[in-house]
C-alpha positions in Angstrom: -21.1 -22.2 72.9 -20.0 -25.5 74.6 -20.4 -26.1 78.2 -17.2 -25.6 80.2 -17.5 -26.9 83.8 -14.4 -24.9 84.8 -15.6 -21.6 83.4 -17.3 -20.5 86.6 -14.5 -21.5 88.9 -12.7 -18.4 90.1 -9.1 -18.5 91.3 -9.0 -18.3 95.0 -6.9 -15.4 96.4 -3.7 -16.5 98.1 -4.0 -16.3 101.8 -1.6 -14.1 103.7 -1.3 -16.9 106.3 -2.6 -20.4 106.5 -2.9 -22.1 109.9 -0.3 -24.8 110.4 1.8 -23.5 107.5 5.5 -24.3 107.6 7.2 -21.1 108.9 10.8 -22.2 108.5 11.2 -20.5 105.2 9.9 -17.1 106.3 12.1 -14.2 107.2 11.8 -12.3 110.5 10.1 -9.4 108.7 7.6 -11.8 107.0 6.8 -13.3 110.4 6.3 -9.8 111.9 3.9 -9.0 109.0 1.9 -12.1 109.6 1.7 -11.4 113.3 0.3 -8.0 112.5 -2.2 -9.4 110.1 -3.3 -12.0 112.7 -3.5 -9.5 115.5 -5.8 -7.3 113.4 -7.9 -10.3 112.6 -8.2 -11.2 116.3 -9.3 -7.7 117.1 -11.9 -7.8 114.3 -13.2 -11.2 115.6 -13.4 -9.8 119.2 -15.4 -6.8 117.9 -17.8 -9.0 116.0 -18.2 -11.2 119.1 -18.9 -8.2 121.3 -21.7 -7.0 118.8 -23.3 -10.4 118.8 -23.2 -10.6 122.6 -24.8 -7.2 122.9 -27.5 -8.2 120.4 -28.2 -11.4 122.3 -28.3 -9.6 125.6 -30.7 -6.9 124.2 -33.0 -9.6 122.7 -32.9 -11.6 126.0 -33.9 -8.5 128.0 -36.7 -7.6 125.5 -38.3 -11.1 125.6 -38.0 -11.4 129.4 -40.2 -8.3 129.8 
């Protein structure tokens, strides 16, 4: 079997939205769909941030004692 440097490259999944992307060709419904996707992602990021802050606060309180 010959070495194929491209064998391990997996195709990247197409992103639903790319920051800075040209939006002029999208319909209103496509824009609405992307807004919903981004709003869900923002909520997920806020939840992760909250968990990290809670963890940091708990660790800080533990080590101050």
